[in-house]
C-alpha positions in Angstrom: 125.7 109.4 112.2 124.6 108.9 108.6 125.3 111.7 106.2 122.5 113.7 104.5 121.5 112.9 100.9 122.6 115.2 98.2 120.2 117.8 96.9 119.5 116.0 93.6 118.5 112.7 95.3 115.4 111.7 97.1 115.5 112.2 100.9 116.0 109.0 102.8 113.6 107.4 105.2 115.0 104.6 107.4 112.7 101.6 108.1 113.5 100.9 111.8 113.4 97.1 111.7 115.6 94.2 111.0 112.6 92.1 109.9 113.1 91.5 106.2 109.4 90.9 105.6 108.4 94.2 107.1 111.1 96.0 105.1 109.7 94.5 101.8 106.1 95.4 102.8 107.0 99.0 103.8 109.0 99.5 100.6 106.0 98.5 98.5 103.6 100.6 100.5 105.9 103.7 100.3 106.5 103.4 96.6 105.8 106.9 95.1 106.0 108.6 98.5 108.9 110.8 97.5 111.3 109.0 99.8 114.2 106.7 99.2 113.3 103.9 101.6 116.4 102.3 103.2 116.8 99.4 105.7 119.4 99.4 108.5 121.7 97.1 106.5 121.6 99.5 103.5 123.4 102.1 105.6 125.6 99.8 107.6 123.6 100.2 110.8 123.4 97.4 113.3 120.9 98.1 116.0 118.5 96.0 118.0 115.9 97.8 120.1 114.4 95.9 123.0 110.6 96.3 123.1 109.8 97.1 126.7 106.6 99.1 126.2 103.1 98.0 127.4 101.4 99.2 124.2 102.0 99.1 120.5 102.5 102.9 120.5 105.2 102.8 123.2 107.1 100.1 121.4 106.9 101.9 118.0 108.1 105.1 119.6 111.0 103.4 121.3 112.2 101.9 118.0 111.6 105.0 115.9 113.5 107.3 118.3 116.4 104.8 118.6 116.9 104.5 114.9 116.6 108.2 114.3 119.2 108.9 117.1 121.6 106.3 115.7 121.3 107.3 112.0 120.3 111.0 111.9 117.6 110.1 109.4 113.8 110.3 109.7 112.9 106.8 110.8 109.7 104.8 110.5 108.9 102.1 113.0 105.8 100.1 113.7 104.6 97.8 116.4 102.0 95.5 115.4 100.5 92.3 116.7 97.8 89.7 116.7 95.0 89.9 119.3 92.7 86.8 119.7 89.4 87.4 121.5 89.1 83.9 123.0 92.6 84.4 124.5 91.8 87.7 126.1 93.7 89.7 123.5 96.9 87.6 123.5 99.5 87.5 122.1 99.1 91.3 121.8 101.8 93.8 122.5 103.1 91.9 125.5 103.9 88.7 123.5 107.5 89.0 124.7 106.5 88.5 128.4 103.4 86.3 127.9 105.3 83.2 126.8 104.4 83.6 123.1 108.0 84.0 122.0 109.2 80.7 120.6 112.4 80.0 118.7 110.8 81.1 115.4 107.5 82.1 114.0 106.5 78.4 113.3 106.8 77.8 117.1 104.6 80.8 117.8 101.9 79.6 115.4 102.1 76.2 117.1 101.6 77.8 120.5 98.6 79.7 119.1 96.9 76.7 117.5 97.4 74.5 120.6 95.8 77.2 122.8 92.8 77.4 120.4 92.2 73.7 120.1 89.1 73.8 122.5 87.7 76.9 120.8 85.0 76.4 118.0 86.2 77.9 114.6 83.5 80.5 114.6 84.7 81.9 117.9 88.3 82.3 116.9 87.8 85.9 116.0 91.0 88.0 116.0 92.5 91.1 114.6 95.8 92.5 113.5 96.6 95.9 114.9 99.4 98.3 114.0 100.8 101.7 115.1 103.2 103.3 112.6 105.3 106.2 113.8 107.8 108.4 111.8 110.3 110.2 114.0 112.1 113.2 112.6 115.5 114.3 113.8 114.0 117.4 115.4 111.6 115.3 117.5 108.4 115.7 115.5 106.3 112.6 114.8 103.8 111.4 112.3 101.4 108.7 113.6 99.0 106.3 112.0 97.1 103.2 113.2 95.2 100.4 111.5 93.4 97.2 112.1 92.3 94.1 110.1 89.7 91.6 111.4 89.8 87.9 110.8 89.6 84.3 112.1 92.3 81.8 113.1 92.2 78.6 111.1 93.2 75.1 112.2 96.3 74.8 110.1 98.7 77.1 108.2 97.9 77.8 104.5 99.9 79.7 102.0 103.5 80.7 101.7 103.4 84.5 101.3 103.7 87.1 104.0 105.2 86.5 107.4 104.3 86.2 111.1 100.8 84.8 111.7 99.7 85.3 108.1 99.4 81.5 107.3 96.7 81.1 110.0 95.0 84.5 109.7 91.9 84.0 107.6 90.0 86.8 106.0 86.3 85.7 105.5 85.7 88.5 103.0 88.5 87.1 100.7 88.1 83.4 101.6 91.9 83.2 102.0 94.5 83.4 104.7 96.8 86.4 104.4 99.6 84.1 103.4 97.5 82.9 100.4 97.2 86.4 99.1 99.6 88.2 96.8 101.7 91.0 98.2 99.5 93.5 96.2 96.3 92.1 97.8 97.7 92.1 101.3 99.0 95.7 100.9 95.5 96.8 99.8 93.9 95.7 103.1 96.6 95.2 105.7 96.7 97.0 109.1 100.1 98.5 108.2 98.7 99.8 104.9 95.8 101.5 106.8 98.2 103.1 109.3 100.4 104.4 106.5 97.4 105.7 104.6 96.6 108.0 107.5 100.0 109.8 107.2 100.6 109.4 103.4 100.0 112.9 102.5 102.1 114.2 105.4 104.9 112.0 104.2 104.7 113.3 100.6 104.6 116.9 101.8 107.5 116.3 104.1 109.5 114.8 101.3 108.9 117.8 99.0 110.1 120.2 101.7 113.0 118.1 103.0 116.4 119.7 102.6 
Protein backbone atom coordinates (compact mmCIF):
# COMPACT_ATOMS: atom_id res chain seq x y z
CA UNK A 1 0.00 0.00 0.00
CA UNK A 2 1.35 3.42 -0.93
CA UNK A 3 1.46 6.03 1.83
CA UNK A 4 -0.67 9.16 1.65
CA UNK A 5 0.91 12.46 0.60
CA UNK A 6 1.79 15.01 3.23
CA UNK A 7 -0.63 17.84 3.88
CA UNK A 8 1.55 20.47 2.16
CA UNK A 9 1.86 18.51 -1.10
CA UNK A 10 -0.57 17.95 -3.92
CA UNK A 11 -2.67 14.81 -3.64
CA UNK A 12 -1.46 12.05 -5.91
CA UNK A 13 -3.43 10.58 -8.79
CA UNK A 14 -2.09 7.33 -10.20
CA UNK A 15 -2.32 6.74 -13.95
CA UNK A 16 -3.27 3.08 -14.22
CA UNK A 17 -1.24 2.10 -17.26
CA UNK A 18 2.27 1.01 -18.17
CA UNK A 19 1.93 2.64 -21.60
CA UNK A 20 4.48 5.47 -21.60
CA UNK A 21 2.65 7.31 -24.39
CA UNK A 22 -0.58 7.38 -22.42
CA UNK A 23 1.21 8.50 -19.27
CA UNK A 24 2.74 11.47 -21.15
CA UNK A 25 -0.62 12.36 -22.66
CA UNK A 26 -2.51 12.20 -19.38
CA UNK A 27 0.18 14.22 -17.58
CA UNK A 28 -0.21 16.99 -20.15
CA UNK A 29 -4.01 16.85 -20.04
CA UNK A 30 -4.06 16.93 -16.22
CA UNK A 31 -1.66 19.86 -15.89
CA UNK A 32 -3.28 22.37 -13.55
CA UNK A 33 -5.82 19.88 -12.24
CA UNK A 34 -4.55 20.15 -8.66
CA UNK A 35 -3.14 16.61 -8.66
CA UNK A 36 0.38 15.26 -8.70
CA UNK A 37 0.13 12.78 -11.54
CA UNK A 38 2.21 9.65 -10.95
CA UNK A 39 2.86 6.55 -13.03
CA UNK A 40 3.17 3.04 -11.55
CA UNK A 41 6.96 3.14 -11.97
CA UNK A 42 7.12 6.39 -9.96
CA UNK A 43 5.81 4.62 -6.87
CA UNK A 44 7.53 1.28 -7.41
CA UNK A 45 4.35 -0.49 -8.46
CA UNK A 46 4.51 -3.36 -10.93
CA UNK A 47 1.08 -4.41 -12.06
CA UNK A 48 -0.35 -5.82 -15.27
CA UNK A 49 -4.13 -6.00 -15.52
CA UNK A 50 -5.59 -8.37 -18.09
CA UNK A 51 -8.34 -6.75 -20.13
CA UNK A 52 -11.15 -9.30 -20.20
CA UNK A 53 -14.14 -6.97 -20.59
CA UNK A 54 -16.40 -6.86 -23.63
CA UNK A 55 -16.59 -3.05 -23.59
CA UNK A 56 -14.24 -0.11 -23.10
CA UNK A 57 -16.00 0.72 -19.83
CA UNK A 58 -15.56 -2.76 -18.40
CA UNK A 59 -11.85 -2.74 -19.21
CA UNK A 60 -11.32 0.76 -17.82
CA UNK A 61 -13.12 -0.20 -14.61
CA UNK A 62 -11.05 -3.37 -14.21
CA UNK A 63 -7.82 -1.41 -14.52
CA UNK A 64 -8.83 1.53 -12.32
CA UNK A 65 -10.08 -0.77 -9.55
CA UNK A 66 -6.95 -2.94 -9.66
CA UNK A 67 -4.55 0.00 -9.49
CA UNK A 68 -6.51 1.61 -6.65
CA UNK A 69 -6.54 -1.64 -4.69
CA UNK A 70 -2.81 -2.14 -5.20
CA UNK A 71 -1.75 1.43 -4.39
CA UNK A 72 -4.37 2.91 -2.08
CA UNK A 73 -4.39 5.96 -4.35
CA UNK A 74 -7.15 7.40 -6.52
CA UNK A 75 -6.41 5.85 -9.90
CA UNK A 76 -7.30 6.91 -13.41
CA UNK A 77 -7.57 4.34 -16.16
CA UNK A 78 -8.93 4.41 -19.65
CA UNK A 79 -9.79 1.96 -22.30
CA UNK A 80 -9.73 3.32 -25.77
CA UNK A 81 -9.63 1.91 -29.23
CA UNK A 82 -10.04 2.29 -32.94
CA UNK A 83 -13.27 1.30 -34.65
CA UNK A 84 -13.31 1.05 -38.46
CA UNK A 85 -16.74 1.06 -40.11
CA UNK A 86 -15.71 -1.09 -43.10
CA UNK A 87 -14.40 -3.73 -40.67
CA UNK A 88 -17.61 -3.90 -38.64
CA UNK A 89 -16.14 -1.86 -35.80
CA UNK A 90 -12.89 -3.76 -35.43
CA UNK A 91 -10.32 -3.67 -33.87
CA UNK A 92 -12.57 -2.22 -31.12
CA UNK A 93 -12.49 -3.20 -27.44
CA UNK A 94 -12.13 -6.90 -28.33
CA UNK A 95 -8.87 -6.43 -30.25
CA UNK A 96 -7.22 -8.87 -27.86
CA UNK A 97 -9.41 -11.77 -29.05
CA UNK A 98 -10.00 -10.65 -32.64
CA UNK A 99 -6.47 -11.40 -33.89
CA UNK A 100 -5.41 -7.73 -33.92
CA UNK A 101 -2.68 -8.14 -31.33
CA UNK A 102 0.64 -8.37 -33.14
CA UNK A 103 4.11 -8.30 -31.63
CA UNK A 104 4.08 -4.50 -31.59
CA UNK A 105 2.00 -1.59 -32.85
CA UNK A 106 3.70 -1.62 -36.27
CA UNK A 107 2.35 -5.15 -36.69
CA UNK A 108 -1.15 -4.00 -35.78
CA UNK A 109 -0.97 -1.15 -38.28
CA UNK A 110 0.15 -3.64 -40.91
CA UNK A 111 -2.82 -5.92 -40.13
CA UNK A 112 -5.15 -2.92 -40.42
CA UNK A 113 -3.77 -1.69 -43.74
CA UNK A 114 -3.87 -5.15 -45.31
CA UNK A 115 -7.48 -5.60 -44.20
CA UNK A 116 -8.40 -2.27 -45.80
CA UNK A 117 -6.62 -2.75 -49.13
CA UNK A 118 -9.88 -3.52 -51.03
CA UNK A 119 -11.70 -0.55 -49.45
CA UNK A 120 -11.77 2.81 -51.31
CA UNK A 121 -10.13 5.65 -49.31
CA UNK A 122 -13.41 7.56 -48.87
CA UNK A 123 -15.00 4.52 -47.21
CA UNK A 124 -12.28 4.01 -44.63
CA UNK A 125 -14.18 5.99 -42.02
CA UNK A 126 -13.24 5.33 -38.43
CA UNK A 127 -13.22 6.76 -34.96
CA UNK A 128 -11.22 6.68 -31.79
CA UNK A 129 -13.34 6.06 -28.69
CA UNK A 130 -12.31 6.39 -25.06
CA UNK A 131 -13.79 5.82 -21.63
CA UNK A 132 -11.90 7.36 -18.71
CA UNK A 133 -12.63 6.29 -15.15
CA UNK A 134 -11.20 7.60 -11.89
CA UNK A 135 -11.62 5.14 -9.05
CA UNK A 136 -11.38 6.41 -5.46
CA UNK A 137 -10.33 4.21 -2.54
CA UNK A 138 -13.87 4.38 -1.12
CA UNK A 139 -15.30 2.94 -4.35
CA UNK A 140 -16.66 6.14 -5.88
CA UNK A 141 -16.02 6.75 -9.56
CA UNK A 142 -15.74 9.64 -11.98
CA UNK A 143 -16.50 8.81 -15.61
CA UNK A 144 -16.01 10.53 -18.96
CA UNK A 145 -16.16 9.46 -22.59
CA UNK A 146 -15.01 10.93 -25.88
CA UNK A 147 -14.70 10.20 -29.57
CA UNK A 148 -12.78 11.50 -32.57
CA UNK A 149 -13.74 10.76 -36.19
CA UNK A 150 -11.32 10.28 -39.06
CA UNK A 151 -10.16 8.17 -42.01
CA UNK A 152 -7.49 5.49 -42.34
CA UNK A 153 -4.78 6.42 -44.86
CA UNK A 154 -2.72 4.04 -47.02
CA UNK A 155 0.60 4.43 -45.23
CA UNK A 156 1.89 5.71 -41.88
CA UNK A 157 2.76 9.40 -41.71
CA UNK A 158 4.30 11.29 -38.81
CA UNK A 159 6.35 10.30 -35.79
CA UNK A 160 4.38 11.75 -32.86
CA UNK A 161 1.74 10.02 -30.82
CA UNK A 162 1.38 6.27 -30.48
CA UNK A 163 -0.95 3.43 -31.40
CA UNK A 164 -2.74 3.92 -34.72
CA UNK A 165 -1.95 7.66 -34.81
CA UNK A 166 0.29 7.41 -37.92
CA UNK A 167 -2.61 6.15 -40.08
CA UNK A 168 -5.49 8.03 -38.41
CA UNK A 169 -6.18 11.03 -40.66
CA UNK A 170 -8.21 14.04 -39.55
CA UNK A 171 -9.80 15.68 -42.63
CA UNK A 172 -10.44 18.89 -40.68
CA UNK A 173 -6.69 19.28 -40.02
CA UNK A 174 -5.33 17.66 -43.20
CA UNK A 175 -2.93 15.63 -41.04
CA UNK A 176 -2.62 12.27 -39.39
CA UNK A 177 -2.65 12.41 -35.61
CA UNK A 178 1.04 11.44 -35.64
CA UNK A 179 1.81 14.55 -37.73
CA UNK A 180 0.25 16.83 -35.11
CA UNK A 181 2.05 18.32 -32.14
CA UNK A 182 1.19 17.03 -28.69
CA UNK A 183 -0.63 20.28 -28.00
CA UNK A 184 -2.75 19.93 -31.15
CA UNK A 185 -3.60 16.31 -30.36
CA UNK A 186 -4.51 17.12 -26.79
CA UNK A 187 -6.93 19.81 -27.95
CA UNK A 188 -9.01 17.34 -29.97
CA UNK A 189 -8.31 13.80 -28.82
CA UNK A 190 -10.90 11.35 -27.56
CA UNK A 191 -9.10 11.12 -24.21
CA UNK A 192 -9.06 14.93 -23.92
CA UNK A 193 -12.81 15.01 -24.49
CA UNK A 194 -13.37 12.31 -21.88
CA UNK A 195 -11.24 14.12 -19.31
CA UNK A 196 -12.99 17.42 -20.03
CA UNK A 197 -16.25 15.85 -18.84
CA UNK A 198 -14.78 15.20 -15.38
CA UNK A 199 -12.26 18.06 -15.14
CA UNK A 200 -14.21 20.19 -12.70
CA UNK A 201 -14.98 17.17 -10.52
CA UNK A 202 -11.28 16.33 -10.42
CA UNK A 203 -10.37 19.89 -9.42
CA UNK A 204 -13.01 19.97 -6.68
CA UNK A 205 -11.88 16.57 -5.44
CA UNK A 206 -8.24 17.73 -5.28
CA UNK A 207 -9.20 20.76 -3.19
CA UNK A 208 -11.10 18.60 -0.70
CA UNK A 209 -8.67 15.67 -0.58
CA UNK A 210 -7.09 15.03 2.78
